[in-house]
C-alpha positions as CSV (number, residue, x, y, z in Angstrom):
1,X,142.1,-57.0,0.0
2,X,140.0,-60.2,0.1
3,X,140.6,-62.6,3.0
4,X,140.8,-66.0,1.3
5,X,140.1,-67.8,4.5
6,X,136.7,-66.2,4.4
7,X,136.0,-66.2,0.7
8,X,132.9,-67.7,-0.8
9,X,134.9,-70.3,-2.6
10,X,136.5,-71.7,0.5
11,X,134.6,-75.0,1.5
12,X,135.8,-74.6,5.1
13,X,134.3,-71.1,5.5
14,X,131.5,-72.4,7.7
15,X,133.7,-74.7,9.8
16,X,134.7,-72.0,12.3
17,X,131.2,-70.3,12.4
18,X,131.6,-68.0,9.3
19,X,128.5,-68.4,7.2
20,X,129.0,-70.6,4.2
21,X,129.0,-68.9,0.8
22,X,129.5,-65.4,2.3
23,X,132.6,-63.5,1.2
24,X,134.7,-61.2,3.2
25,X,136.8,-58.2,2.0
26,X,139.0,-56.3,4.4
27,X,140.2,-52.9,3.3
28,X,142.8,-50.9,5.2
29,X,141.1,-47.6,4.3
30,X,138.1,-46.4,2.3
31,X,135.7,-43.5,2.0
32,X,132.5,-45.5,2.7
33,X,132.0,-49.3,3.0
34,X,128.5,-48.9,1.5
35,X,129.8,-47.2,-1.6
36,X,132.7,-49.8,-1.9
37,X,130.2,-52.7,-1.5
38,X,127.8,-51.4,-4.2
39,X,130.9,-50.8,-6.5
40,X,131.9,-54.4,-6.0
41,X,128.3,-55.9,-6.2
42,X,128.1,-56.4,-10.1
43,X,131.2,-58.8,-9.9
44,X,130.2,-60.7,-6.9
45,X,128.8,-64.2,-7.1
46,X,127.2,-64.2,-3.6
47,X,126.7,-62.0,-0.6
48,X,129.9,-60.5,0.9
49,X,131.0,-58.3,3.8
50,X,133.2,-55.3,3.2
51,X,135.0,-54.2,6.4
52,X,137.3,-51.2,6.6
53,X,139.8,-50.4,9.4
54,X,139.6,-46.6,8.5
55,X,136.5,-45.0,7.0
56,X,137.0,-41.4,6.3
57,X,133.6,-40.4,4.7
58,X,131.0,-42.6,6.2
59,X,127.4,-41.7,6.0
60,X,124.4,-41.9,8.3
61,X,120.7,-41.5,7.7
62,X,119.5,-38.4,5.8
63,X,123.0,-37.6,4.6
64,X,124.5,-37.2,8.1
65,X,128.2,-37.8,8.7
66,X,129.0,-41.0,10.6
67,X,132.1,-40.5,12.8
68,X,134.6,-43.3,13.0
69,X,137.3,-43.0,15.6
70,X,140.2,-45.4,15.3
71,X,139.2,-48.9,16.5
72,X,135.6,-48.7,15.7
73,X,133.7,-51.0,13.4
74,X,132.5,-50.0,9.9
75,X,131.3,-52.7,7.5
76,X,128.6,-53.5,4.9
77,X,127.0,-56.6,3.8
78,X,126.1,-56.5,0.1
79,X,123.4,-59.0,-1.2
80,X,120.8,-59.4,-3.8
81,X,117.4,-59.6,-2.0
82,X,114.3,-60.8,-3.6
83,X,111.6,-58.2,-4.4
84,X,111.6,-54.5,-4.4
85,X,112.4,-51.7,-2.0
86,X,109.7,-52.6,0.5
87,X,111.2,-56.1,0.9
88,X,114.7,-54.7,1.0
89,X,113.8,-52.3,3.8
90,X,113.1,-55.3,6.1
91,X,116.9,-56.0,6.3
92,X,117.3,-53.1,8.6
93,X,115.3,-55.2,11.3
94,X,117.4,-58.3,10.4
95,X,120.6,-56.2,10.9
96,X,119.4,-54.7,14.2
97,X,118.6,-58.2,15.7
98,X,122.1,-59.5,14.5
99,X,123.8,-56.5,16.1
100,X,121.8,-57.0,19.3
101,X,123.0,-60.7,19.4
102,X,126.6,-60.0,18.7
103,X,126.8,-57.1,21.2
104,X,125.2,-59.3,23.8
105,X,128.0,-61.8,23.3
106,X,130.6,-59.1,23.7
107,X,129.0,-57.0,26.5
108,X,127.7,-59.8,28.7
109,X,124.5,-60.2,30.7
110,X,124.9,-57.0,32.7
111,X,124.6,-54.7,29.7
112,X,121.3,-53.2,28.9
113,X,120.8,-53.5,25.1
114,X,117.8,-52.3,23.1
115,X,116.9,-51.4,19.6
116,X,115.8,-48.0,18.7
117,X,113.5,-47.6,15.8
118,X,114.3,-47.3,13.0
119,X,118.0,-48.2,12.8
120,X,120.0,-47.8,16.1
121,X,121.1,-50.1,18.9
122,X,121.5,-48.7,22.4
123,X,123.9,-49.8,25.1
124,X,122.9,-48.7,28.6
125,X,120.8,-46.0,27.0
126,X,123.5,-44.6,24.7
127,X,123.7,-45.1,21.0
128,X,126.4,-47.8,20.3
129,X,125.5,-48.7,16.7
130,X,123.7,-47.6,13.7
131,X,122.5,-49.1,10.4
132,X,122.2,-47.5,6.9
133,X,120.6,-49.3,3.9
134,X,121.4,-48.1,0.4
135,X,120.6,-49.9,-2.8
136,X,121.1,-50.1,-6.6
137,X,118.5,-51.1,-9.2
138,X,115.9,-50.0,-11.6
139,X,112.3,-50.8,-12.6
140,X,111.2,-51.2,-9.0
141,X,113.7,-54.0,-8.4
142,X,116.7,-54.0,-6.1
143,X,119.8,-55.4,-7.9
144,X,122.1,-54.9,-4.9
145,X,121.4,-53.9,-1.3
146,X,124.1,-52.6,1.0
147,X,123.5,-53.1,4.6
148,X,125.9,-50.7,6.3
149,X,126.7,-51.1,10.0
150,X,128.8,-48.9,12.2
151,X,129.6,-49.7,15.9
152,X,131.4,-47.7,18.5
153,X,133.7,-50.4,19.7
154,X,136.6,-48.4,21.0
155,X,135.3,-44.7,21.2
156,X,132.2,-42.7,20.9
157,X,132.0,-39.4,18.9
158,X,132.2,-36.3,21.2
159,X,128.9,-34.7,22.3
160,X,129.7,-31.6,20.2
161,X,129.6,-33.7,17.1
162,X,126.1,-34.8,17.7
163,X,122.9,-33.0,16.8
164,X,120.9,-31.3,19.4
165,X,118.5,-33.7,21.3
166,X,120.3,-36.7,19.7
167,X,120.7,-39.8,21.9
168,X,124.1,-39.6,23.6
169,X,126.7,-41.9,22.1
170,X,128.5,-44.6,24.0
171,X,131.2,-47.1,23.1
172,X,131.6,-50.8,24.1
173,X,134.9,-50.1,25.7
174,X,133.7,-47.1,27.7
175,X,130.5,-49.0,28.9
176,X,131.8,-52.4,29.6
177,X,135.6,-52.3,29.6
178,X,135.7,-54.9,26.8
179,X,138.1,-54.3,23.9
180,X,137.5,-56.0,20.6
181,X,139.0,-55.7,17.2
182,X,136.7,-54.9,14.3
183,X,137.7,-58.2,12.6
184,X,136.7,-60.0,15.8
185,X,133.4,-58.4,16.0
186,X,132.7,-59.2,12.3
187,X,133.3,-62.9,13.2
188,X,130.4,-62.6,15.7
189,X,128.1,-60.4,13.6
190,X,128.2,-62.3,10.2
191,X,126.9,-65.6,11.6
192,X,124.2,-63.8,13.6
193,X,123.1,-61.9,10.5
194,X,122.9,-65.1,8.5
195,X,120.7,-66.8,11.2
196,X,118.3,-63.8,11.3
197,X,118.3,-63.5,7.5
198,X,117.3,-67.2,7.3
199,X,114.3,-66.5,9.5
200,X,113.3,-63.7,7.2
201,X,113.6,-65.8,3.9
202,X,112.1,-68.9,5.4
203,X,109.2,-67.5,7.5
204,X,108.8,-64.0,6.4
205,X,108.8,-60.8,8.5
206,X,106.4,-62.0,11.3
207,X,109.0,-63.7,13.5
208,X,111.5,-60.9,12.8
209,X,108.9,-58.3,13.9
210,X,108.1,-60.3,17.1
211,X,111.8,-60.7,18.0
212,X,112.5,-57.0,17.3
213,X,109.6,-55.8,19.5
214,X,110.9,-58.0,22.4
215,X,114.1,-55.9,22.2
216,X,112.6,-52.5,21.4
217,X,113.6,-49.4,23.3
218,X,110.7,-47.4,24.9
219,X,107.9,-49.7,23.8
220,X,104.7,-48.5,25.4
221,X,106.4,-45.2,26.5
222,X,106.1,-41.6,25.2
223,X,108.3,-40.7,22.3
224,X,108.5,-38.0,19.7
225,X,108.6,-38.8,16.0
226,X,110.0,-35.9,13.9
227,X,109.9,-35.7,10.0
228,X,111.3,-32.4,8.8
229,X,109.6,-29.7,10.7
230,X,106.7,-31.8,11.7
231,X,106.7,-33.5,15.1
232,X,104.2,-35.9,16.7
233,X,104.3,-37.1,20.3
234,X,102.5,-40.1,21.6
235,X,102.8,-43.7,22.9
236,X,105.0,-46.0,21.0
237,X,102.7,-48.9,20.3
238,X,104.9,-51.0,18.1
239,X,105.6,-51.6,14.4
240,X,103.3,-52.9,11.7
241,X,103.8,-55.6,9.1
242,X,105.9,-53.4,7.0
243,X,108.1,-52.1,9.8
244,X,106.4,-48.8,10.1
245,X,106.2,-47.2,13.5
246,X,102.8,-47.1,15.2
247,X,102.2,-44.1,17.4
248,X,99.2,-43.4,19.6
249,X,98.7,-39.6,19.7
250,X,96.0,-37.3,20.9
251,X,94.6,-37.4,17.3
252,X,94.5,-41.2,17.2
253,X,96.6,-44.1,15.9
254,X,99.3,-43.0,13.4
255,X,101.4,-45.2,11.2
256,X,104.8,-43.6,10.3
257,X,107.0,-45.1,7.7
258,X,110.1,-42.9,8.3
259,X,111.1,-40.4,11.0
260,X,113.6,-39.5,13.6
261,X,112.8,-40.6,17.2
262,X,113.5,-38.6,20.3
263,X,113.0,-39.8,23.9
264,X,111.7,-37.6,26.6
265,X,113.6,-38.7,29.8
266,X,116.7,-40.6,30.7
267,X,116.2,-44.4,30.4
Protein backbone atom coordinates (compact mmCIF):
# COMPACT_ATOMS: atom_id res chain seq x y z
CA UNK A 1 0.00 0.00 0.00
CA UNK A 2 1.03 3.61 -0.46
CA UNK A 3 1.24 5.91 2.55
CA UNK A 4 -0.61 9.05 1.39
CA UNK A 5 1.09 11.13 4.07
CA UNK A 6 4.38 10.46 2.33
CA UNK A 7 3.28 10.49 -1.29
CA UNK A 8 5.02 12.63 -3.90
CA UNK A 9 1.79 14.56 -4.39
CA UNK A 10 1.53 15.62 -0.76
CA UNK A 11 2.65 19.28 -0.40
CA UNK A 12 3.36 18.78 3.30
CA UNK A 13 5.70 15.84 2.67
CA UNK A 14 8.81 17.87 3.53
CA UNK A 15 7.30 19.61 6.57
CA UNK A 16 8.15 16.78 8.97
CA UNK A 17 11.54 15.99 7.47
CA UNK A 18 10.47 13.65 4.71
CA UNK A 19 12.13 14.71 1.41
CA UNK A 20 9.85 16.65 -0.85
CA UNK A 21 8.75 14.88 -4.02
CA UNK A 22 9.70 11.41 -2.80
CA UNK A 23 7.01 8.75 -2.54
CA UNK A 24 6.70 6.00 0.03
CA UNK A 25 5.11 2.59 -0.39
CA UNK A 26 4.74 0.25 2.61
CA UNK A 27 4.11 -3.40 1.86
CA UNK A 28 3.15 -5.93 4.54
CA UNK A 29 5.04 -8.65 2.67
CA UNK A 30 6.94 -9.11 -0.57
CA UNK A 31 9.61 -11.32 -2.08
CA UNK A 32 12.15 -8.54 -2.72
CA UNK A 33 11.88 -4.78 -2.38
CA UNK A 34 14.32 -4.35 -5.28
CA UNK A 35 12.15 -6.47 -7.56
CA UNK A 36 9.01 -4.67 -6.42
CA UNK A 37 10.62 -1.25 -6.88
CA UNK A 38 11.71 -2.06 -10.43
CA UNK A 39 8.24 -3.39 -11.18
CA UNK A 40 6.69 -0.11 -10.01
CA UNK A 41 9.29 2.11 -11.69
CA UNK A 42 7.61 2.62 -15.09
CA UNK A 43 4.48 4.05 -13.46
CA UNK A 44 6.26 6.35 -11.00
CA UNK A 45 6.53 10.09 -11.63
CA UNK A 46 9.47 10.54 -9.25
CA UNK A 47 11.71 8.70 -6.80
CA UNK A 48 10.02 6.48 -4.25
CA UNK A 49 10.89 4.26 -1.33
CA UNK A 50 9.47 0.73 -1.14
CA UNK A 51 9.52 -0.71 2.38
CA UNK A 52 8.36 -4.17 3.38
CA UNK A 53 7.73 -5.52 6.85
CA UNK A 54 8.38 -9.09 5.68
CA UNK A 55 10.81 -9.87 2.86
CA UNK A 56 10.95 -13.59 2.11
CA UNK A 57 13.31 -13.77 -0.88
CA UNK A 58 15.76 -10.92 -0.41
CA UNK A 59 19.03 -10.93 -2.34
CA UNK A 60 22.54 -9.82 -1.55
CA UNK A 61 25.58 -9.29 -3.77
CA UNK A 62 26.52 -12.03 -6.24
CA UNK A 63 23.14 -13.74 -5.80
CA UNK A 64 23.53 -14.41 -2.09
CA UNK A 65 20.48 -14.70 0.13
CA UNK A 66 19.81 -11.77 2.47
CA UNK A 67 18.29 -13.00 5.74
CA UNK A 68 15.51 -10.88 7.25
CA UNK A 69 14.40 -11.81 10.77
CA UNK A 70 11.21 -10.14 12.00
CA UNK A 71 11.64 -6.47 12.88
CA UNK A 72 14.55 -5.85 10.54
CA UNK A 73 14.64 -3.23 7.81
CA UNK A 74 14.30 -3.97 4.10
CA UNK A 75 13.66 -1.09 1.71
CA UNK A 76 14.55 0.13 -1.75
CA UNK A 77 14.74 3.59 -3.22
CA UNK A 78 13.90 3.55 -6.92
CA UNK A 79 15.00 6.54 -9.00
CA UNK A 80 16.06 7.57 -12.48
CA UNK A 81 19.72 8.62 -12.36
CA UNK A 82 21.40 10.59 -15.10
CA UNK A 83 23.96 8.73 -17.16
CA UNK A 84 24.85 5.11 -17.50
CA UNK A 85 25.92 2.24 -15.22
CA UNK A 86 29.14 3.96 -14.08
CA UNK A 87 27.23 6.98 -12.78
CA UNK A 88 24.53 4.79 -11.25
CA UNK A 89 27.13 2.76 -9.32
CA UNK A 90 28.07 5.87 -7.32
CA UNK A 91 24.73 5.66 -5.52
CA UNK A 92 26.16 2.81 -3.47
CA UNK A 93 28.42 5.39 -1.78
CA UNK A 94 25.51 7.80 -1.32
CA UNK A 95 23.53 5.01 0.34
CA UNK A 96 26.44 4.08 2.61
CA UNK A 97 26.82 7.66 3.84
CA UNK A 98 23.08 7.98 4.41
CA UNK A 99 23.05 4.71 6.35
CA UNK A 100 26.01 5.82 8.45
CA UNK A 101 24.23 9.08 9.28
CA UNK A 102 20.90 7.45 10.15
CA UNK A 103 22.53 4.74 12.26
CA UNK A 104 24.57 7.34 14.14
CA UNK A 105 21.32 9.04 15.14
CA UNK A 106 19.90 5.74 16.39
CA UNK A 107 22.97 4.25 18.04
CA UNK A 108 24.44 7.34 19.69
CA UNK A 109 28.02 8.63 20.01
CA UNK A 110 29.36 5.56 21.81
CA UNK A 111 28.75 3.29 18.81
CA UNK A 112 31.64 2.59 16.43
CA UNK A 113 30.27 2.91 12.91
CA UNK A 114 32.31 2.39 9.75
CA UNK A 115 31.71 1.73 6.06
CA UNK A 116 33.20 -1.40 4.55
CA UNK A 117 33.92 -1.31 0.82
CA UNK A 118 32.01 -1.89 -1.31
CA UNK A 119 28.55 -2.01 0.23
CA UNK A 120 28.37 -2.74 3.98
CA UNK A 121 28.07 -0.70 7.15
CA UNK A 122 29.69 -1.99 10.34
CA UNK A 123 28.61 -1.41 13.93
CA UNK A 124 31.22 -2.15 16.59
CA UNK A 125 33.04 -4.29 14.01
CA UNK A 126 30.03 -6.38 12.95
CA UNK A 127 27.98 -6.09 9.78
CA UNK A 128 24.75 -4.27 10.54
CA UNK A 129 23.65 -3.20 7.05
CA UNK A 130 24.14 -3.98 3.39
CA UNK A 131 23.42 -2.29 0.08
CA UNK A 132 22.49 -3.84 -3.28
CA UNK A 133 22.11 -1.87 -6.50
CA UNK A 134 20.08 -3.29 -9.39
CA UNK A 135 18.96 -1.51 -12.52
CA UNK A 136 16.84 -1.63 -15.64
CA UNK A 137 17.67 -0.05 -18.96
CA UNK A 138 19.11 -0.54 -22.39
CA UNK A 139 21.55 1.04 -24.81
CA UNK A 140 24.01 1.88 -22.06
CA UNK A 141 21.46 3.97 -20.17
CA UNK A 142 19.84 3.27 -16.81
CA UNK A 143 16.08 3.85 -16.94
CA UNK A 144 15.53 2.86 -13.30
CA UNK A 145 17.92 2.24 -10.42
CA UNK A 146 16.94 0.24 -7.34
CA UNK A 147 19.03 1.08 -4.27
CA UNK A 148 18.25 -1.80 -1.93
CA UNK A 149 19.11 -1.48 1.75
CA UNK A 150 18.89 -4.04 4.52
CA UNK A 151 19.55 -3.26 8.18
CA UNK A 152 19.67 -5.62 11.15
CA UNK A 153 17.54 -3.49 13.42
CA UNK A 154 16.12 -6.21 15.67
CA UNK A 155 18.20 -9.34 15.07
CA UNK A 156 21.25 -10.58 13.19
CA UNK A 157 21.29 -13.79 11.16
CA UNK A 158 22.92 -16.68 13.03
CA UNK A 159 26.60 -17.37 12.39
CA UNK A 160 25.86 -20.69 10.69
CA UNK A 161 23.97 -18.81 7.96
CA UNK A 162 27.02 -16.74 7.04
CA UNK A 163 29.78 -17.70 4.62
CA UNK A 164 33.14 -18.80 6.04
CA UNK A 165 35.38 -15.80 6.80
CA UNK A 166 32.45 -13.41 6.47
CA UNK A 167 32.29 -10.42 8.78
CA UNK A 168 30.20 -11.40 11.83
CA UNK A 169 26.70 -9.96 11.82
CA UNK A 170 25.30 -7.72 14.54
CA UNK A 171 22.00 -5.99 15.18
CA UNK A 172 21.24 -2.50 16.45
CA UNK A 173 19.21 -3.91 19.35
CA UNK A 174 21.93 -6.37 20.33
CA UNK A 175 24.76 -3.83 20.14
CA UNK A 176 23.05 -0.79 21.65
CA UNK A 177 19.80 -1.89 23.29
CA UNK A 178 17.86 0.53 21.10
CA UNK A 179 14.64 -0.75 19.53
CA UNK A 180 13.35 0.99 16.40
CA UNK A 181 10.56 0.09 13.99
CA UNK A 182 11.45 -0.16 10.28
CA UNK A 183 9.11 2.73 9.46
CA UNK A 184 10.84 4.90 12.07
CA UNK A 185 14.24 4.09 10.61
CA UNK A 186 13.02 4.99 7.13
CA UNK A 187 12.00 8.41 8.45
CA UNK A 188 15.67 8.95 9.36
CA UNK A 189 17.21 7.31 6.30
CA UNK A 190 15.18 8.98 3.55
CA UNK A 191 16.14 12.58 4.46
CA UNK A 192 19.78 11.56 4.92
CA UNK A 193 19.81 9.93 1.50
CA UNK A 194 18.26 13.02 -0.09
CA UNK A 195 20.96 15.24 1.43
CA UNK A 196 23.85 13.08 0.22
CA UNK A 197 22.21 12.65 -3.19
CA UNK A 198 22.04 16.44 -3.48
CA UNK A 199 25.80 16.56 -2.85
CA UNK A 200 26.38 14.08 -5.65
CA UNK A 201 24.14 15.79 -8.19
CA UNK A 202 25.41 19.29 -7.31
CA UNK A 203 29.15 18.77 -6.80
CA UNK A 204 29.86 15.35 -8.25
CA UNK A 205 31.56 12.38 -6.65
CA UNK A 206 34.56 14.21 -5.13
CA UNK A 207 32.84 15.32 -1.86
CA UNK A 208 31.11 11.95 -1.58
CA UNK A 209 34.47 10.22 -1.92
CA UNK A 210 36.04 12.46 0.74
CA UNK A 211 33.19 11.85 3.20
CA UNK A 212 33.20 8.12 2.49
CA UNK A 213 36.94 7.82 3.12
CA UNK A 214 36.55 9.63 6.44
CA UNK A 215 34.22 6.82 7.55
CA UNK A 216 35.98 3.89 5.85
CA UNK A 217 36.76 0.70 7.77
CA UNK A 218 40.40 -0.44 7.80
CA UNK A 219 41.73 2.42 5.71
CA UNK A 220 45.54 2.15 5.73
CA UNK A 221 45.40 -1.40 7.07
CA UNK A 222 45.96 -4.84 5.58
CA UNK A 223 42.98 -6.44 3.87
CA UNK A 224 42.36 -9.18 1.32
CA UNK A 225 40.37 -8.58 -1.86
CA UNK A 226 38.91 -11.74 -3.38
CA UNK A 227 37.39 -12.08 -6.84
CA UNK A 228 36.34 -15.64 -7.55
CA UNK A 229 39.38 -17.81 -6.82
CA UNK A 230 41.85 -14.92 -7.08
CA UNK A 231 42.94 -13.21 -3.86
CA UNK A 232 45.17 -10.18 -3.36
CA UNK A 233 46.40 -8.99 0.03
CA UNK A 234 47.75 -5.53 0.66
CA UNK A 235 47.22 -2.14 2.24
CA UNK A 236 43.86 -0.46 1.68
CA UNK A 237 44.95 2.92 0.31
CA UNK A 238 41.50 4.29 -0.58
CA UNK A 239 39.10 4.51 -3.51
CA UNK A 240 39.60 6.27 -6.83
CA UNK A 241 37.38 8.73 -8.71
CA UNK A 242 35.13 5.88 -9.90
CA UNK A 243 34.75 4.24 -6.48
CA UNK A 244 37.15 1.38 -7.25
CA UNK A 245 39.29 0.07 -4.40
CA UNK A 246 43.01 0.97 -4.37
CA UNK A 247 45.19 -1.77 -2.89
CA UNK A 248 48.96 -1.58 -2.39
CA UNK A 249 50.34 -5.10 -2.77
CA UNK A 250 53.82 -6.59 -3.10
CA UNK A 251 53.35 -6.30 -6.86
CA UNK A 252 52.47 -2.61 -6.70
CA UNK A 253 49.36 -0.43 -6.76
CA UNK A 254 46.21 -2.21 -7.93
CA UNK A 255 42.83 -0.68 -8.75
CA UNK A 256 40.02 -3.18 -8.16
CA UNK A 257 36.50 -2.33 -9.38
CA UNK A 258 34.73 -5.24 -7.70
CA UNK A 259 35.69 -7.80 -5.04
CA UNK A 260 34.78 -9.25 -1.67
CA UNK A 261 36.87 -7.83 1.18
CA UNK A 262 38.16 -9.78 4.14
CA UNK A 263 39.80 -8.43 7.28
CA UNK A 264 42.75 -10.05 9.02
CA UNK A 265 42.19 -9.42 12.70
CA UNK A 266 39.47 -8.32 15.06
CA UNK A 267 38.84 -4.56 14.90
